[in-house]
N, C-alpha and C positions, 0 to 999 in steps of 0.2 A: 635644179631643185627636184626634178622628177625622179632622180636616181638616189634620193636619200629617204630614209625612214626616220620620222621624228616622233618622239613621245614626250608628254609633259611629265615632269618629275619634281620631287622635292629632295633637296640635299639632306642626307641623314647624318653623315659624318665626314670630316676632312682630316687626312693624315699626310702632311707634306703635299706632294703633288697628286695624291690619290684621293678621289672623292667616291663616296658611296651614295648613289642616288636611288630612291624609291620611285618606281613607276607603276602605274596600273595598266596592265595589258588587258585589253577587252577584245572579245570576238567581234566579227563584223556585224553581228546582229544584236550586240549588247546595247546599241544606241537606238534600237527600233522602239517604236511607240507601243507595241504590244508584247514587249519582252517578258512581262509579268505572267503572260499566259502561255509562254513557250519554254520548253526545258532546254533549248539549245544555247540560250544566251548565257555567257559566263564572263567573269572577270577574275584576274589574278594579280596579286601584288608581286613585283619582282625587285630584287636589288641588283643594280647594275654598278660594276666597277669602272670608273673613268679615271684615266691618267692624263692630267693636263697640267702644264706649267702655270696656268692662270688660276690654279685651285685656291690660292690664298685671297683672291678677290671675291670669293663666295663665302657665305656663312650657312651653318646648319639651319634648315627651315626655309632657305631661299627656293623659290619656284624657278625651275630651269627647263630648258629643252635638251633632251638627249638625242643626238642624231648619229646615225650610222649609214653607211653606204648600202644600197640595195644589193650590190655584188657580195657583201659580207654575208647576207642572209642566204643568198644562192649557194655560196661556197659552204656554209654551215650545213645546209640541207644535203648537198652533195657528199660531204665527208660523213655526216652522221646517218644518212638513210640510203641514198642511191648507191654509193660504192659498196657498203656492206651487203645490200641486197643483191647486187651483181655478183659479188664474191660468193654469197650463199648459193645462188642459183647455179653459177658456173662450176663451183666445186661439187655441188650435189650431182650434177650430170657426170663430171669427171670421176667421182667416186663410184657412181652407179656403174659406169663402164668398166672400172677397175675391179670392184669387189662384187658387183651383182647382188648386193644385199641392201635392201631399203633402210633397215634400222641403222646399220653401221655407216652407211653413206650419209644419212641425215645427221647422225651424231658427229661424224667427221666434219661435215660442213658447218655445223654449229660451233664445233671446237675451233674452227679457223677464225671465228669472230673474236675470240678471246685475244689472240695476239694482235689482231687489227685494232681493237679498241685500246689495247695496251700500248701500242705504238702511238696512237693518238694521245693518250694520257702522258706518255713520256715527252711528247713534243708540245705540251701545253704552254710552255714559256715562249716558244716560237709563235704559237698560234695567238697568244695574247697580243703580240705585236701586230699581227696581221688583222685580228679582229678587234680593233680599237674604236671606241666611241668618242664623239666630240660633244662638249657641253657648251651651251649658249644661254646667256641670260634671257629671261622672258621679258620682253618689252612691249 
């Protein structure tokens, strides 16, 4: 149980085995008793796509739990932030050694991020299978 992340949600729509669930994502301090006096507390509504064969047992408006593995979150952070940062830094030093021009080295490093994120975008169907959520009825 410690390796899962759970959010309360409400089923918005059902289309076959595809459910769209609305969750409210809160920051860690959003539940604090003095959040009205602080500017760092925030909440956001998110729509989560869940593919589950038990989708027909739910109705729009049902309150459910949306659960995902903690490792999914770590992998998402790795793919979206850590690897691009490393690519940016390593390529910046490589281009600086090659061209000895800061402007063109910085632009070249930034340009390398375009194909990186393009490759991620082209593999989104494969990542949908890897980053899948489970829905559980609230009881």
